[in-house]
C-alpha positions in Angstrom: 119.4 -197.7 11.2 116.3 -199.2 12.9 113.4 -197.3 11.4 109.9 -197.6 12.9 107.5 -197.4 9.9 104.2 -198.2 11.6 101.7 -195.8 10.0 100.0 -195.3 13.4 103.2 -193.7 14.6 103.6 -191.3 11.7 103.0 -187.6 12.3 103.1 -184.3 10.4 106.6 -182.7 9.9 107.1 -179.4 11.8 109.2 -178.0 8.9 107.4 -178.9 5.6 104.0 -180.1 6.8 104.1 -183.4 5.1 102.7 -186.5 6.9 105.8 -188.5 6.1 107.7 -188.8 9.4 109.1 -191.9 11.0 110.4 -192.6 14.5 114.2 -192.9 14.5 114.6 -193.4 18.3 112.3 -193.9 21.2 113.1 -193.7 24.9 110.8 -194.2 27.9 111.1 -192.5 31.3 108.8 -192.8 34.3 106.6 -189.9 33.2 107.0 -189.8 29.4 108.2 -191.2 26.2 110.5 -189.2 24.0 110.4 -189.9 20.3 113.0 -188.6 17.9 111.4 -188.3 14.4 112.7 -187.7 10.9 110.7 -186.4 7.9 111.2 -188.7 4.9 110.3 -185.8 2.6 112.7 -183.0 3.8 115.0 -184.8 6.2 114.2 -182.5 9.1 114.4 -184.1 12.6 112.5 -183.1 15.7 111.5 -184.5 19.1 108.0 -185.3 20.4 107.3 -185.9 24.0 104.4 -188.1 25.0 102.9 -188.3 28.5 100.2 -190.4 30.1 96.7 -189.0 30.3 96.9 -188.9 34.1 100.2 -186.9 34.0 98.7 -184.6 31.4 95.5 -183.9 33.5 97.7 -183.3 36.6 99.8 -180.8 34.6 96.7 -179.0 33.4 95.4 -178.7 37.0 98.8 -177.4 38.1 98.7 -174.8 35.3 95.3 -173.6 36.4 96.4 -173.4 40.0 99.5 -171.3 39.2 97.4 -169.1 36.9 94.9 -168.4 39.6 97.6 -167.7 42.1 99.3 -165.2 39.7 95.9 -163.6 39.1 95.4 -163.1 42.8 98.8 -161.4 43.0 97.9 -159.2 40.0 100.9 -160.7 38.1 98.8 -162.0 35.3 99.0 -160.5 31.8 95.3 -161.1 31.3 93.9 -157.9 29.8 90.4 -158.7 31.1 91.7 -158.6 34.7 89.7 -156.4 37.0 91.6 -153.2 37.8 91.8 -152.4 41.5 91.0 -149.0 42.8 94.0 -146.9 43.5 95.3 -147.3 47.0 94.7 -144.4 49.4 97.9 -142.6 50.1 98.7 -142.3 53.8 100.9 -139.6 55.2 103.0 -139.6 58.3 101.4 -136.4 59.4 98.1 -138.3 59.9 99.7 -141.0 62.1 99.0 -141.2 65.8 102.7 -141.7 66.5 103.9 -138.6 64.7 105.3 -135.8 66.9 106.0 -132.3 65.9 109.2 -133.0 64.1 109.8 -136.7 64.2 108.3 -140.2 64.6 107.7 -141.6 68.1 109.6 -144.7 67.0 112.5 -142.6 65.7 112.2 -144.0 62.2 114.7 -141.9 60.2 112.6 -142.0 57.0 109.5 -140.4 58.6 107.5 -137.9 56.7 106.3 -138.1 53.2 103.8 -140.3 51.4 105.2 -143.7 52.2 103.5 -144.1 55.6 101.4 -146.9 54.1 104.7 -149.0 54.1 105.1 -148.5 57.9 103.9 -151.4 60.0 103.3 -149.1 63.0 101.0 -146.6 61.2 97.8 -145.8 63.0 95.4 -143.2 61.7 95.0 -140.2 64.1 91.5 -140.0 65.7 90.1 -136.5 65.6 
């Protein structure tokens, strides 16, 4: 086997914690370098991916953008997120298009508390 034993390339083992790992294999792609490492103490093998600083910074910026987008959609698991006030419930009876026993647009599901889902809902003017 072709072992790379350069001390600068050594790292800590993910299994035993010893700093006695050597690179067994290294492959380079456009964005990264994949190193296959083996611990000389316990024999455990693991993979480490290395990317350029530019790629890493771009990935961090993308992560921030996605996180902000999810926060806007209230899909974040952030416990400090600001809770929105409960949405006001709209009823078909308060719609300007509601007739005595049906909807002017003949929507079969008229009536009830889901008028806020109706794209035609207009509040009655008193």
